[in-house]
VOBA-1610 file (N, C-alpha, C; in pm, whole numbers, padded with zeros to 5 digits, always signed):
BEGIN
Met+01396+07848-11861Met+01498+07748-11840Met+01550+07715-11985Ser+01661+07688-11990Ser+01725+07696-12138Ser+01764+07516-12127Met+01702+07447-12202Met+01714+07303-12227Met+01850+07251-12237Lys+01917+07314-12318Lys+02074+07286-12353Lys+02159+07336-12260Thr+02114+07424-12189Thr+02209+07456-12057Thr+02198+07395-11956Asp+02091+07351-11906Asp+02022+07256-11790Asp+02037+07153-11806Tyr+02013+07107-11955Tyr+02048+06952-11967Tyr+02127+06931-12098Pro+02241+06960-12087Pro+02377+06980-12199Pro+02401+06833-12258Val+02352+06720-12220Val+02412+06624-12277Val+02257+06508-12342Val+02264+06516-12458Val+02174+06443-12523Val+02202+06272-12545Val+02125+06219-12489Val+02091+06079-12503Val+02023+06039-12611Thr+02044+05975-12727Thr+02043+05906-12829Thr+01986+05757-12824Thr+01877+05698-12887Thr+01847+05544-12896Thr+01806+05502-13015Phe+01853+05415-13072Phe+01833+05379-13218Phe+01857+05261-13235Tyr+01806+05194-13326Tyr+01838+05034-13381Tyr+01768+05026-13526Lys+01839+04975-13598Lys+01851+04933-13734Lys+01853+04777-13768Phe+01720+04701-13840Phe+01762+04585-13901Phe+01820+04587-13998Ser+01960+04591-14057Ser+02018+04568-14200Ser+02139+04447-14156Pro+02138+04382-14257Pro+02236+04285-14270Pro+02385+04315-14270Leu+02465+04242-14181Leu+02626+04311-14174Leu+02704+04156-14173Ser+02791+04188-14269Ser+02880+04079-14273Ser+03004+04055-14158Glu+03053+03982-14145Glu+03177+03962-14013Glu+03268+04082-14037Glu+03294+04110-14183Glu+03381+04198-14231Glu+03349+04360-14157Gln+03220+04350-14202Gln+03168+04474-14190Gln+03151+04505-14039Leu+03115+04410-13974Leu+03092+04404-13852Leu+03225+04463-13746Asn+03354+04407-13810Asn+03467+04418-13749Asn+03505+04566-13769Glu+03466+04608-13920Glu+03497+04749-13943Glu+03450+04857-13892Trp+03307+04824-13853Trp+03222+04929-13812Trp+03246+04960-13661Glu+03262+04838-13593Glu+03326+04838-13456Glu+03424+04942-13445Gly+03511+04917-13540Gly+03666+04975-13493Gly+03624+05154-13516Gln+03555+05164-13607Gln+03513+05329-13621Gln+03464+05322-13514Phe+03376+05280-13419Phe+03278+05322-13327Phe+03394+05321-13216His+03481+05226-13194His+03543+05262-13075His+03697+05386-13104Ala+03708+05380-13232Ala+03794+05553-13246Ala+03744+05650-13231Phe+03584+05670-13308Phe+03493+05783-13258Phe+03499+05815-13115Ala+03476+05674-13055Ala+03440+05741-12880Ala+03578+05765-12813Glu+03678+05713-12852Glu+03840+05734-12792Glu+03830+05900-12842Arg+03798+05945-12939Arg+03835+06109-12975Arg+03717+06198-12962Ser+03611+06127-12872Ser+03495+06252-12839Ser+03450+06185-12688Asp+03338+06254-12655Asp+03302+06246-12532Asp+03198+06134-12520Leu+03189+06045-12627Leu+03101+05940-12648Leu+03053+05798-12511Leu+02992+05792-12503Leu+02947+05680-12368Leu+02824+05597-12431Gly+02860+05507-12351Gly+02692+05398-12383Gly+02767+05265-12425Leu+02609+05192-12487Leu+02622+05094-12536Leu+02605+05066-12701Ile+02679+05013-12758Ile+02640+04994-12900Ile+02617+04782-12887Ile+02516+04746-12939Ile+02472+04597-12948Ile+02474+04592-13087Ser+02581+04475-13157Ser+02580+04448-13298Ser+02587+04291-13306Ala+02536+04265-13439Ala+02491+04145-13476Ala+02488+04155-13600Ala+02483+04017-13650Ala+02494+04002-13804Ala+02325+04026-13880Glu+02252+04094-13793Glu+02123+04127-13840Glu+02129+04297-13819Gly+02183+04355-13719Gly+02191+04500-13700Gly+02281+04574-13602Leu+02198+04659-13568Leu+02229+04740-13471Leu+02148+04797-13356Asn+02170+04804-13244Asn+02065+04849-13110Asn+02182+04930-13048Ser+02138+05068-13007Ser+02218+05131-12919Ser+02160+05226-12847Thr+02197+05270-12716Thr+02158+05406-12652Thr+02295+05456-12605Val+02288+05582-12671Val+02452+05631-12621Val+02456+05799-12590Ala+02505+05852-12543Ala+02520+05977-12476Ala+02646+06063-12519Gly+02644+06196-12531Gly+02737+06284-12543Gly+02693+06420-12554Ser+02750+06504-12592Ser+02743+06651-12658Ser+02654+06674-12741Asn+02596+06782-12766Asn+02515+06756-12891Asn+02594+06722-13028Glu+02705+06817-13029Glu+02817+06797-13152Glu+02822+06674-13130Thr+02904+06584-13075Thr+02915+06435-13047Thr+02804+06354-13109Ile+02680+06390-13051Ile+02554+06312-13120Ile+02515+06324-13262Leu+02548+06438-13315Leu+02507+06473-13420Leu+02628+06389-13547Gln+02797+06385-13499Gln+02854+06334-13571Gln+02834+06184-13578Leu+02784+06141-13436Leu+02760+05970-13450Leu+02643+05953-13543Lys+02522+06045-13543Lys+02419+06000-13631Lys+02509+05988-13817Asp+02547+06109-13831Asp+02636+06077-13982Asp+02726+05944-14007Leu+02756+05919-13871Leu+02847+05773-13917Leu+02765+05660-13900Ile+02665+05680-13849Ile+02551+05549-13861Ile+02491+05557-13966Arg+02461+05665-13994Arg+02382+05698-14166Arg+02495+05638-14297Ser+02611+05707-14251Ser+02706+05677-14348Ser+02730+05489-14355Ile+02676+05426-14301Ile+02692+05259-14288Ile+02586+05229-14403Pro+02652+05159-14515Pro+02545+05110-14608Pro+02437+05028-14572Gly+02277+05092-14606Gly+02223+05000-14516Gly+02120+05117-14456Phe+02203+05188-14360Phe+02153+05237-14219Phe+02141+05427-14264Ala+02104+05439-14406Ala+02072+05577-14419Ala+01959+05604-14363Asp+01874+05579-14371Asp+01730+05606-14307Asp+01689+05544-14146Thr+01827+05543-14038Thr+01790+05487-13937Thr+01731+05621-13849Ile+01641+05576-13773Ile+01585+05673-13702Ile+01605+05683-13539Phe+01643+05836-13530Phe+01704+05815-13379Phe+01594+05903-13276Lys+01594+05838-13156Lys+01483+05925-13064Lys+01588+05958-12944Asp+01575+06099-12951Asp+01669+06195-12829Asp+01568+06216-12740Ser+01696+06196-12633Ser+01628+06275-12468Ser+01726+06363-12437Arg+01729+06399-12315Arg+01853+06503-12258Arg+01866+06452-12097Ala+01986+06484-12038Ala+02017+06450-11896Ala+02106+06580-11864Lys+02114+06611-11756Lys+02208+06699-11700Lys+02374+06657-11710Arg+02399+06503-11712Arg+02511+06435-11688Arg+02495+06311-11788Asn+02603+06241-11811Asn+02605+06148-11893Asn+02581+06039-11807Pro+02451+05960-11810Pro+02379+05851-11760Pro+02461+05719-11784Phe+02584+05737-11836Phe+02656+05642-11863Phe+02820+05634-11805Lys+02904+05540-11766Lys+03050+05584-11700Lys+03100+05547-11817Arg+03096+05435-11920Arg+03201+05387-12030Arg+03114+05364-12186Phe+03172+05339-12252Phe+03174+05315-12377Phe+03194+05170-12418Lys+03101+05078-12455Lys+03098+04950-12481Lys+03051+04899-12633Ile+03103+04789-12654Ile+03001+04730-12797Ile+03023+04608-12749Lys+02902+04512-12769Lys+02860+04406-12731Lys+02825+04315-12845Arg+02882+04227-12917Arg+02866+04175-13038Arg+02782+04013-12981Arg+02642+03991-13049Arg+02546+03896-12958Arg+02478+03848-13142Asp+02411+03743-13097Asp+02372+03669-13207Asp+02221+03749-13239Glu+02140+03859-13136Glu+02057+03905-13211Glu+02076+04046-13145Ile+02016+04167-13186Ile+02055+04285-13138Ile+01924+04306-13026Val+01836+04222-13027Val+01685+04237-12900Val+01676+04062-12891Thr+01728+04041-12772Thr+01702+03860-12753Thr+01535+03816-12749Leu+01490+03763-12854Leu+01387+03686-12842Leu+01437+03570-12821Lys+01550+03500-12857Lys+01568+03361-12889Lys+01528+03320-13042Arg+01484+03392-13102Arg+01410+03339-13244Arg+01523+03450-13363Pro+01628+03416-13364Pro+01732+03433-13468Pro+01655+03481-13601Glu+01568+03407-13619Glu+01515+03365-13771Glu+01432+03510-13795Phe+01386+03561-13703Phe+01253+03682-13723Phe+01317+03788-13727Val+01361+03836-13838Val+01471+03928-13840Val+01308+04052-13970Pro+01296+04153-13965Pro+01234+04216-14055Pro+01319+04253-14190Asp+01254+04215-14321Asp+01281+04235-14419Asp+01266+04385-14532Ser+01162+04454-14416Ser+01146+04596-14502Ser+01124+04696-14377Pro+01128+04778-14372Pro+01119+04905-14271Pro+00989+04942-14191Arg+00858+04880-14261Arg+00707+04881-14192Arg+00683+04758-14190Asn+00645+04696-14069Asn+00564+04568-14088Asn+00433+04625-13952Asn+00327+04687-14030Asn+00192+04707-13932Asn+00267+04827-13804His+00321+04909-13859His+00337+05001-13801His+00262+05114-13796Leu+00239+05147-13639Leu+00140+05260-13631Leu+00237+05396-13599Ser+00221+05536-13618Ser+00288+05632-13593Ser+00230+05689-13476Pro+00288+05786-13412Pro+00240+05804-13274Pro+00097+05921-13308Glu+00051+05993-13397Glu-00034+06017-13467Glu-00148+05921-13482Glu-00142+05810-13576Glu-00215+05644-13567Glu-00270+05631-13448Trp-00128+05584-13368Trp-00148+05524-13244Trp-00272+05607-13157Gln-00222+05732-13163Gln-00327+05819-13074Gln-00467+05796-13095Arg-00483+05799-13244Arg-00635+05839-13324Arg-00724+05694-13266Val-00668+05575-13286Val-00703+05441-13258Val-00745+05457-13078Leu-00634+05476-12990Leu-00691+05470-12873Leu-00799+05573-12831Glu-00825+05705-12912Glu-00924+05796-12888Glu-01041+05754-12948Glu-01039+05662-13061Glu-01171+05645-13142Glu-01222+05495-13154Glu-01100+05421-13095Glu-01157+05312-13126Glu-01170+05226-12973Ser-01245+05118-12965Ser-01232+05015-12840Ser-01254+04887-12857Asp-01239+04838-12980Asp-01203+04690-13005Asp-01097+04646-13008Tyr-00989+04656-12899Tyr-00888+04623-12948Tyr-00807+04558-12821Val-00700+04452-12846Val-00618+04425-12696Val-00468+04533-12742Leu-00447+04562-12600Leu-00334+04656-12562Leu-00229+04587-12505Ile-00125+04535-12594Ile-00030+04472-12512Ile+00132+04543-12499Asp+00171+04539-12341Asp+00308+04623-12324Asp+00380+04499-12327Thr+00500+04478-12417Thr+00588+04389-12468Thr+00723+04429-12349Arg+00707+04487-12225Arg+00834+04521-12179Arg+00838+04404-12046Asn+00911+04421-11956Asn+00914+04316-11873Asn+00879+04384-11740Gly+00835+04290-11653Gly+00734+04352-11542Gly+00793+04479-11448Tyr+00908+04463-11440Tyr+00966+04601-11367Tyr+00969+04708-11431Glu+00952+04704-11564Glu+00954+04851-11652Glu+00790+04899-11680Val+00712+04814-11633Val+00562+04817-11653Val+00523+04899-11551Glu+00598+04841-11415Glu+00534+04904-11319Glu+00514+05066-11310Leu+00634+05122-11373Leu+00664+05268-11368Leu+00607+05338-11456Gly+00537+05293-11545Gly+00472+05341-11642Gly+00368+05280-11733Lys+00250+05304-11774Lys+00226+05183-11916Lys+00103+05298-12015Phe+00037+05240-12101Phe-00047+05280-12157Phe-00205+05265-12088Glu-00268+05373-12091Glu-00394+05319-12009Glu-00475+05186-12073Gly-00492+05088-11972Gly-00572+04946-12031Gly-00477+04851-12092Ala-00354+04911-12077Ala-00259+04776-12142Ala-00261+04662-12069Ile-00229+04547-12116Ile-00190+04403-12074Ile-00061+04407-11987Asp-00034+04372-11900Asp+00121+04349-11834Asp+00139+04211-11853Pro+00233+04149-11944Pro+00244+04019-11974Pro+00328+03954-11848Glu+00363+04014-11750Glu+00434+04020-11601Glu+00551+03880-11634Ile+00640+03955-11769Ile+00730+03839-11795Ile+00835+03888-11706His+00952+03839-11712His+01118+03871-11665His+01197+03887-11737Met+01189+03864-11853Met+01291+03875-11990Met+01218+03829-12113Phe+01273+03945-12228Phe+01156+03958-12349Phe+01139+03809-12387Ser+01238+03714-12393Ser+01220+03600-12449Ser+01118+03501-12397Glu+01059+03505-12303Glu+00921+03496-12249Glu+00793+03491-12343Phe+00819+03604-12437Phe+00686+03678-12494Phe+00613+03552-12549Gly+00680+03496-12610Gly+00618+03370-12669Gly+00507+03293-12599Asp+00569+03239-12458Asp+00499+03148-12398Asp+00362+03251-12317Phe+00360+03374-12317Phe+00271+03495-12283Phe+00149+03448-12340Ile+00219+03501-12497Ile+00091+03453-12595Ile+00026+03315-12596Glu+00089+03234-12580Glu+00112+03096-12587Glu-00049+03079-12458Arg-00030+03128-12356Arg-00128+03107-12245Arg-00222+03236-12226Ser-00209+03335-12337Ser-00288+03447-12324Ser-00433+03437-12374Gly-00467+03327-12443Gly-00617+03292-12503Gly-00653+03419-12567Ile-00583+03540-12622Ile-00616+03613-12710Ile-00661+03573-12869Pro-00818+03586-12886Pro-00830+03522-13033Pro-00734+03584-13114Thr-00697+03468-13231Thr-00607+03511-13294Thr-00667+03635-13433Asp-00809+03644-13446Asp-00857+03753-13526Asp-00897+03886-13448Lys-00840+03894-13323Lys-00865+04020-13277Lys-00769+04135-13313Lys-00793+04229-13306Lys-00688+04345-13333Lys-00598+04409-13198Val-00477+04346-13250Val-00381+04377-13105Val-00297+04522-13140Leu-00271+04545-13069Leu-00185+04701-13048Leu-00071+04633-12959Met+00055+04666-12993Met+00180+04650-12889Met+00249+04752-12902Tyr+00362+04777-12785Tyr+00419+04858-12776Tyr+00548+04831-12692Cys+00659+04908-12700Cys+00772+04889-12580Cys+00857+05032-12585Thr+00988+05024-12509Thr+01034+05135-12522Thr+01084+05233-12599Gly+01156+05173-12730Gly+01199+05208-12859Gly+01133+05173-12972Gly+01089+05076-12960Gly+01070+04994-13084Gly+01081+04848-13141Ile+01226+04824-13077Ile+01298+04740-13123Ile+01257+04581-13074Arg+01178+04574-12965Arg+01111+04480-12923Arg+00976+04394-12993Cys+00913+04538-13065Cys+00796+04512-13110Cys+00832+04427-13237Glu+00910+04467-13295Glu+01013+04444-13449Glu+00975+04252-13430Lys+01049+04262-13332Lys+01026+04080-13297Lys+00903+04002-13261Ala+00816+04102-13173Ala+00714+04059-13108Ala+00661+04020-13203Ile+00611+04060-13293Ile+00494+04117-13396Ile+00523+03989-13523Phe+00645+03953-13500Phe+00687+03790-13596Phe+00595+03699-13491Glu+00659+03719-13373Glu+00610+03559-13307Glu+00440+03597-13314Met+00401+03674-13336Met+00248+03682-13315Met+00194+03603-13455Gln+00260+03700-13537Gln+00239+03644-13688Gln+00252+03503-13711Ser+00356+03462-13653Ser+00388+03321-13714Ser+00271+03197-13611Arg+00199+03279-13526Arg+00070+03207-13425Arg-00021+03236-13493Gly-00057+03289-13587Gly-00211+03316-13669Gly-00272+03458-13617Tyr-00191+03524-13569Tyr-00237+03671-13554Tyr-00179+03742-13684Gln-00308+03808-13796Gln-00268+03898-13855Gln-00287+04054-13841Asn-00402+04093-13751Asn-00439+04205-13718Asn-00368+04272-13616Val-00258+04238-13610Val-00167+04327-13489Val-00087+04421-13572Phe-00094+04523-13456Phe-00002+04656-13495Phe+00108+04700-13369Gln+00216+04815-13433Gln+00301+04820-13320Gln+00306+04954-13328Leu+00379+05039-13206Leu+00387+05165-13197Leu+00523+05217-13258Glu+00523+05263-13386Glu+00671+05289-13434Glu+00731+05397-13348Gly+00872+05353-13285Gly+00966+05419-13223Gly+00924+05410-13080Gly+00792+05323-13043Gly+00773+05266-12924Gly+00750+05430-12818Ile+00758+05415-12697Ile+00679+05522-12598Ile+00765+05674-12589Leu+00917+05616-12630Leu+01021+05743-12668Leu+00933+05854-12765Asn+00915+05795-12850Asn+00861+05824-12968Asn+00733+05921-12946Tyr+00631+05848-12889Tyr+00519+05886-12841Tyr+00531+06024-12748Leu+00567+05980-12657Leu+00601+06117-12554Leu+00661+06219-12630Lys+00743+06214-12723Lys+00769+06316-12817Lys+00682+06403-12842Glu+00569+06322-12867Glu+00428+06433-12971Glu+00330+06443-12896Phe+00316+06328-12795Phe+00214+06335-12727Phe+00215+06340-12550Pro+00304+06424-12499Pro+00312+06401-12349Pro+00206+06419-12250Asn+00184+06378-12131Asn+00064+06385-12054Asn-00045+06347-12098Ser-00061+06234-12183Ser-00181+06218-12248Ser-00231+06073-12251Lys-00184+05952-12334Lys-00274+05834-12323Lys-00155+05767-12219Phe-00041+05753-12230Phe+00083+05729-12145Phe+00089+05747-11997Glu+00050+05678-11910Glu+00072+05692-11766Glu+00193+05676-11688Gly+00234+05773-11603Gly+00331+05748-11539Gly+00509+05789-11604Glu+00591+05698-11606Glu+00732+05735-11631Glu+00761+05603-11723Cys+00884+05636-11813Cys+00941+05523-11905Cys+01042+05474-11849Phe+01051+05367-11791Phe+01210+05306-11776Phe+01287+05305-11911Val+01422+05333-11847Val+01542+05348-11944Val+01648+05307-11892Phe+01753+05195-11993Phe+01833+05112-11912Phe+01972+05182-11891Asp+01975+05307-11797Asp+02082+05386-11818Asp+02077+05438-11645His+02129+05523-11599His+02150+05578-11487His+02028+05687-11455Arg+01956+05734-11539Arg+01824+05762-11528Arg+01741+05728-11485Val+01717+05574-11492Val+01628+05503-11480Val+01547+05499-11528Ala+01439+05662-11543Ala+01333+05638-11626Ala+01349+05807-11668Val+01238+05843-11775Val+01229+05968-11818Val+01080+05985-11778Asp+01084+06152-11751Asp+00918+06168-11753Asp+00862+06196-11883Gln+00764+06249-11885Gln+00649+06268-11947Gln+00713+06381-12084Glu+00793+06461-12024Glu+00865+06546-12082Glu+01025+06494-12135Leu+01022+06364-12144Leu+01147+06298-12161Leu+01297+06347-12109Leu+01244+06377-11967Leu+01358+06460-11859Leu+01398+06315-11826Pro+01521+06332-11711Pro+01532+06263-11614Pro+01451+06230-11500Ser+01415+06105-11461Ser+01314+06090-11346Ser+01325+06167-11210Glu+01276+06235-11159Glu+01308+06273-11042Glu+01247+06186-10947Thr+01189+06096-10976Thr+01098+06003-10879Thr+01184+05880-10863Phe+01238+05811-10944Phe+01277+05667-10939Phe+01429+05700-10929Arg+01522+05582-10874Arg+01647+05548-10869Arg+01671+05417-10875Leu+01780+05390-10901Leu+01803+05202-10899Leu+01841+05177-10735Cys+01757+05068-10673Cys+01771+05015-10541Cys+01897+04992-10537Pro+01981+05023-10433Pro+02123+04973-10395Pro+02123+04825-10394His+02023+04766-10332His+02021+04650-10301His+02019+04517-10403Cys+01877+04541-10484Cys+01872+04470-10613Cys+01892+04542-10754Gly+01881+04649-10739Gly+01922+04722-10906Gly+01790+04737-10968Asp+01663+04696-10898Asp+01542+04747-10957Asp+01546+04910-10920Pro+01426+04922-11009Pro+01391+05071-11002Pro+01296+05073-10848Gly+01324+05178-10793Gly+01267+05228-10657Gly+01210+05327-10622Ser+01123+05375-10534Ser+01072+05533-10523Ser+01069+05543-10389Leu+01096+05461-10293Leu+01068+05482-10141Leu+01181+05530-10117Lys+01137+05661-10010Lys+01262+05705-09931Lys+01267+05670-09839Ile+01439+05641-09794Ile+01442+05589-09640Ile+01540+05666-09545Val+01581+05662-09459Val+01682+05712-09409Val+01798+05590-09369Cys+01884+05565-09386Cys+01956+05472-09350Cys+02001+05404-09192Gly+01975+05300-09146Gly+01964+05243-09006Gly+02105+05255-08961Val+02190+05249-09088Val+02345+05257-09044Val+02405+05371-09034Cys+02396+05464-09141Cys+02490+05564-09143Cys+02416+05665-09171Asp+02279+05687-09115Asp+02181+05798-09159Asp+02130+05875-09277Ser+02220+05815-09411Ser+02227+05858-09539Ser+02102+05832-09608Glu+02044+05961-09639Glu+01919+05929-09693Glu+01926+05834-09851Ala+01831+05730-09886Ala+01872+05713-10009Ala+01717+05641-10041Ile+01679+05555-10162Ile+01576+05548-10216Ile+01612+05380-10262Val+01490+05298-10175Val+01485+05158-10231Val+01368+05111-10305Cys+01388+05029-10360Cys+01235+04926-10399Cys+01137+04917-10287Ser+01029+04903-10324Ser+00918+04813-10230Ser+00925+04691-10154Glu+00980+04601-10243Glu+01053+04462-10194Glu+01157+04461-10099Cys+01244+04527-10169Cys+01382+04553-10038Cys+01329+04622-09909Asn+01236+04690-09947Asn+01248+04783-09853Asn+01178+04694-09703Asn+01097+04564-09748Asn+01064+04489-09643Asn+01143+04408-09603Leu+01270+04377-09637Leu+01382+04275-09572Leu+01422+04319-09463Pro+01464+04256-09396Pro+01564+04299-09263Pro+01662+04405-09292Tyr+01737+04371-09392Tyr+01839+04497-09415Tyr+01793+04614-09497Gly+01615+04624-09522Gly+01590+04675-09660Gly+01619+04833-09627Lys+01607+04882-09492Lys+01598+05032-09482Lys+01793+05088-09459Thr+01870+04991-09563Thr+01988+05059-09550Thr+02006+05128-09707Cys+02141+05161-09710Cys+02126+05274-09819Cys+02268+05185-09942Ser+02323+05095-09877Ser+02415+05031-09995Ser+02424+04904-09923Lys+02512+04789-10024Lys+02546+04668-09976Lys+02588+04696-09838Asn+02716+04780-09828Asn+02798+04765-09744Asn+02690+04804-09615Cys+02633+04884-09603Cys+02510+04921-09495Cys+02453+04783-09442Ala+02416+04712-09529Ala+02341+04631-09540Ala+02398+04494-09467Tyr+02522+04484-09476Tyr+02628+04367-09433Tyr+02624+04410-09277His+02642+04543-09287His+02668+04566-09139His+02535+04548-09037Ser+02431+04579-09130Ser+02350+04590-09023Ser+02284+04433-09015Gln+02334+04333-09096Gln+02307+04156-09077Gln+02367+04151-08991Val+02494+04223-08985Val+02639+04175-08869Val+02562+04182-08721Cys+02534+04359-08686Cys+02474+04395-08593Cys+02349+04320-08551Asn+02268+04265-08645Asn+02144+04194-08593Asn+02147+04065-08546Ala+02259+04019-08604Ala+02330+03866-08549Ala+02400+03845-08422Ala+02423+03966-08387Ala+02499+03968-08279Ala+02431+03949-08135
//
């Protein structure tokens, strides 16, 4: 199988904390829009005064040109990109969103002032997991992401949004002198989560550089179990960073699901999540069929 033939679309995710003035934001957002209009680039770029955060997709040539464009921004020359592939573009359009933070912890004062703050490369991370035992491993993602896959022995904070992470640390009871390892999808949430922990007295805390996506590139089928949720129509990527064959977005709630059903209204096959499957209209393939199911049951 040829990866480029069977999976011709390159999906790349990147972030970079580097100050951007209002004038710079306006200039570069304009350049991104112009680039998207003359290429097949689709996806989302989040911009803020503290930097950029993005997942986008396009042809190999498009993504190579985008990387050159990003690295031409003053302060962005060392931007790291995490690539995966797809059979078709997992985005429907190209968008830029201006926000106060490029990842929302609701702590805009937490901005990395250097490229490394206790980062562990995938090789260093693997060594710790294999050779040490006296540490706490925390998954900083939301609960529905953790359900699809996580590192062996990781704590699920059971949060619904990243801004709740501080509350989790407050109630966790983890000793401040404990060695703590943290990880997320691509690394950006840990860049702020580590500040949250350090501000609370945790000094022996480390983050996985480049997150799960960077780890799986080097160590597939090892310490990470299951699949990695991604915020696009692939829903998740497997151990080889290829689109999930297991999970789809539930047509009722939008969360990832893996339960196969036959629609009770139109007989179409569909995949729903376990929670919606237990609802009266759960065994339907769409909101439209769910509506008709409820109307019929009420009659």
